[in-house]
N, C-alpha and C positions, 0 to 999 in steps of 0.2 A: 503494498500498500502506499502511495508515495505522499512526502510529507504536506502535498498541497491539499493533496484528499482528507487527511488526519486535520488541518487546519477546517475545513469546510464540515466535517464532523462535528469538531469542536464550539464552531461557531453555531452551528443548527441550534446544539445544546442548550445557548446560549438566547436561541430566540425562539424557541419553544419552551416555556416556563411549565407551561401543563405536563409536559413528560417530567422534568426534573423536579416537580413541588406536588406531584399528584397525592402525593401520601399526605402532604399537610395543607397545603395552602387552595383554597378552592376560589377559583378565579370570579366563578359566573359568581357566586355568594357577595364576594367582595367589591366586584362593579356595583352589584345591587346596594347594598349598604351605605357605599360609597356615594350612590345616587340618592339613596334615603335621606341621607344625615344632610343630604343638601336641600333637600325639600323639605324637612322639617326646622332647619334655623331659619329656610323662607318662609316657613308659617310666621315666624315672630318676627323678624325684617325681611322683606317689608309686611307680609301678609297682616299679622295682628296690630303692627304699630299704624298702619292706614285704615284697617276696619275702627279702630279705636280711636284713633284723630279726626274720623269724618265726625265721628258719633259726638262727640261733645262741643261746645261752642266755640266759637271761631278764634277768640281769645288766648283758647287753652289748647290750640293744633299742636304747637311745638314743644309743648311741656310734656302730652302725652308722648309724642315721636321721641324725645329726650329719652324720658324715663324708658321706654323698651328698649334703645339704643346703648346705655348706659347701662340698665341692667343685663342686656345681654355680656356686656364687658367685661362687669364686674362678675359673673355668675362664670365665667368661662375660667377668670385667673384662680377663683377660687377652688373650681374644679381639680384644677391642676395643682394647686395647693394642699388638697387632702381629702376633698368631699369625695370624688370619684374611689379613693382607697378604701375610705372607712365606709363606702356603700360595697363593693364590689373586690375588697383584698379578703383574703381569711384573718376571720377574729379569732381563731382559735377559743379557747375556752368560752368567748363573750362570742360567739360567730353566731349565737338565736338573735342577740339584740343588737348589732355593732360588727363593721367588718374591721379590719388591721390596719395600721400605717404603713405596710411594706412598699405600697404604690403611691404615698406621696412625693408627688415633684417626678414621677415617674423613672427613678433611677437607674433602672435596669432595661427599661423598654428601648426597642429598635428595629428597624423595618422588619426582622425577622420574625418577632416576638406575637405568636396568635393566639387568639381568645376563642376558641373549640378552631374552625378553619377559614376565619378572617384574621388579618394583622389587628393587634391590640391598639394600636394607632386609632383604626377606623371606630372600633367597637368604642373606645374611648370620645370618641369625637361623636359617635352615635346619640350615647347615652348622653353628651354633657347638651346637646341639643333641647333632649327631653327637660334638663335640669335649668332649662335658658327661660324656657314656654310658660314655665310653671308658676315662677315668682311674676313673672310678666302677666299674665293672666289677673292678678292678684290687683294689678293697676287700675282697673275697669272701675272697682269699689272706691276707689278714694279721689278717684280722677277730678280736678278743677279745684282740690282743695287742701292738698300736702303739699309740706315743705320737701324739696329737690332732696337735702341733707339727711332728713328723715327718711325720704323712700331710700336711698340708698343704704342706710343703716338697716331699716327694717327687710328689706329682700336680702342682704347680707346675712341676716341672725337668723332669718327665717329658713333659708337655703340649709343652712349648718344644725338649727335646732328641730325644725320638723320636718323638709323634704328628705334630708340626708339617713335620719333612721327610719321613716317609714318604706323612704324607698329600698332602703338594704331588709327591711323583715319580709318585704315583698318581692322585688327580683334581687336580692343580693343572698338568698341565702337563709334569711332569718324565719323568726318563729311563725309567723301568719304565711308564708312560704312553707311550712313544714305541715302545715294544717290543712294544707290543700285550696289555697286561696287563689283564684281566677281572676286576673287581670294584664290581660295580654299586652294592652299598649297605656295601660294608665286612666282606668275608670276611677281607682280608688286614689293611686300613688299622687296622680295629676287632679281630677278634677275635684272629688271629693276635698280631697287635701286643700287644695288652691280656690275650692269655693269656699267652704267654711272660713277659711281664713279670711275672705273677701266679707263674708259677712260682720265678721269680729271687727274688719277694720271700720266698716260702715257705721257700724253701732258706737265703737269707739271715739271716732273721730266727730259725727255727729254728719247733720244735714247739711247741706249747700245754703247759702242765704238765699231765701225764695222758696226754697222746695218746701210744699210740694203745689203752693200756687200760684209761683211764677214758671209758664211755659218753658220746657230748655230743650227745645227741639233739636236733631241731628245738625252741625251746620254745612255736612258738605256729604249728600248721599251719594254722590256717582265716586268718593272715594270710599264710602263704606261699602258700595258692591265691588267695587276693584280690591278693596281689603279683603271681602269674603271671598271673590274668585278665588285668592291667591292660599287662602286657607282651606277652600277645598281640594284644591290640587295638592298642595303642600300635605294634607293631612293621610294621602296613598301613603305617602315615605312614610308618617306616624306608625299609620297601620299595618300596612303591608310590611313594612322595613321590619318590626319588631316580629316577624318570622325570622329574620335573619339570616335567611334561605332562600334563592331565587327557586322555587318550587311553587306546588299547587299549593299549598295553605297560606304562601304570602299570594297569588291569586286569587284564593276564594277570601283571603282578609280585605282586598282591595276591590272585589267586586261587591261585598257587605256593606264595607263603607259606602260605598256610593248610593246604594239603593236606600242605604238608613238614612243619609241625608237627603235625598230627593224626599224621600217619605215624610221626613220630618217635615220640611220645606213645604210642601203641600198642604200636610195637615194643618198646619199653622196659618197656613194661609186662607183657607178655608174656612176655619175658625172666626177669624178676624173678618172677613167678608161677610160669613154672616151674622157676626155680633154688631160690625160697626156701617156696614152695608157698602165696604167697597175696602180691597186687598191694598195692603201697602208694600214696596217694597223694602222697607223696616225688618217688618213682618215675614216676609219669605226668607229673606237671608238669614235672619235668626233664628228662624226655623230647619235651616238647614245646619247652623252651627250647634243648636238644641240635638240634632239628627246623628251630627258628626261624634259629638262630647257623652254622647249616649249608649252609640254601637263601640266606642273605644274599648274598653275593657271583652267585649264579647267578637271584637274584630277575627279574632283567631280559633274561637270555638264553634260558633253557629254557622246554619245555612245560609240561603239568602230569603226563607222564608221568615226564618227566625228576625234576621235583619229587618225585613219590611216591619214586623209587630211591633220589634223595635224603636223604629222610625216613627209611627205613626203614634205608638205612646210617647214616644219624647215631643212630638209635635204639643199632643194635650196636655201632658205633663207639666210641660214646663212655660207652656203659653199661661194657664192657671196659674202657678206659682209665680211668675210675673207679676201678672195682676196681681199677686193675693200678697208680696212683699211691697209692692209699691205704693196701692190702692187702698188695702187693710191696715196693714202692717205700718205704713209709711213711712218704711225705712229707705233712706237713699243709697242703697246700691247702685251709684249710679250709672254701670252699664251693661246691669243686672247679671254678673256676675253667678252669684250664688244660683239664683234661680234656675240659669242656664245651662252653668258647667257643674254646681255644686249637686242640686236637682238633678240635672243628667248623667252626672256619674251616680249614683246612689241609684237611681232607675237602674241605670244599663246593669250594674253590677250587679245589682240581684236577678235582673232578666238572664244575664249569662249564667246564672245556678241553674236555669229552668230549659232555656234553650240550647243547652251543650249536649243535651239530652240527645242521642242518636236516633230515637223515636221520634224528635223532633225536627229531626234535618240537623244536628249538631254534628261535634265531630267525637262525641260519648263522654260521658262521665268515668272515672274511675271505677276499677273494679271494686264491689261492692257499697259503692256510694250512690246514697240516692237523691234523688231531685230536692226532696227536703233536709237529707245532710247536706248536699251543697249550698243550697239558698241558706243555711245557717251559719256557715263557715264566710259566707259573701257579708252578711249580716254583721256578723261577728268584725270583720276585717274593716267595714263600714263605719262602724258605731267605736273603735278604737283610733281610727284614723282621725274621724271627727272631734273625738275629744282631746287627743294631742295637739290636730291644729288646733284648734279652740282656745286650750290651755295656752298654749306657749303663745301662741298670736298674740292674744291677750296681754300675756306679761309682756313679749318686746314691745308692742307698742304705748302699756302703760309706763315703762321705764324709757324709751325716747321721748314719751310727752312729759315725763318729770325733768330730765335731763338735756333737752334739744329744743321740748316743745313740736307738733305734731302738725299743726293747722299754721298755713299762710294767714296774715292780719286781714278783718274785713274790709280795708281799705285795698289790698293786694288782691282779694280774693273777687272784689268788686271791676278791677282794673284788668285781671286776667293773669295768670300763671308767666303767660309766653315774655311779658314787656316787664311783670313785677319780679319775676323770679331769672329772667336771661335777656333781659334785654332786648328783645328781637321779638319781630313779628310775623305770621306766617302769611300774610298778604299786603300788598302794597298797594294804598289807594292813588287809582292813577288817575 
């Protein structure tokens, strides 16, 4: 064999990594999770940012965009500095409750280290995007009235004290995972967790000046719909990416996600149409978000029929929850985080225990586990998460209020946070 032929064979090996890494790295799965990571980050910036920014008044548009952007940055650094490690590293004797410190600042991570059959760098980034959007969701509860400095402290402390342990309990091999809790993409870890924190934040900060007697409509519905569309597309990475594989389970998760979103949208629209005489654009996009949040915990466990029921249920339950919180309880959860995400997450997590049954088109319950057993486990995980989130959210907010103050002054609130806190405006009068 000539030296030229040998060189060609060696070069061929480098150009065919599937052959070299077939026993370890799965390139198809890696490509899909890389794509999903970009999609989930796309949900926060620009998706959620535009969705929330359009919903507030024009004098506060930049403040919401700034909050989402800053949360993305600070969570990313905290994730590297230890949050990822204490969720996903082995915690030894404390594993049931918290992870270990071996992955703080990723000391031994390089391009060849794998988590399963994908690079750990990719897994790190994928999970980080989930951690980013969770505190960003809470922004909607205290929009238009919270100090920027207090928001940064709250988001940081909440990530460490609330998100980190709950995420470990369910996704990091903790005690709720041992009990068999089903949460495919974050119905409990993200939506219940953030939704309850949002309710507490709205109660602790109090109402915006003028609420509920002064109308506070969205200032830019075009921006709202644009952000909502980005959320819908990004949610495919959120749910289907959580399969961590490019296979039929990921495909089913994508399908049921879409069905639930469409069903939630139409259900909300028709209820609103019948009740108020006209269907609104705000209603149909909010119904979509409700459908997406509600299917999230179930997305890797149920079939299309189950997704249809879950989506319709989301539209009904979240619509009436929104009306009850705003009109009856008069709680100023500015952008309806708790009734849409919190109630949606609770509803979807409970229905996961029902529609996971193979008899109802799902992927099947664990051996020896009945629907009643699974729903009971789901309910326990919801209650524990809600109590943990409520308690520590309250403590964090009260401490910040004592040492920094939570709310802007009345004059700043009336002026608008864009000018008062950032000395900028979203729009220039021509």
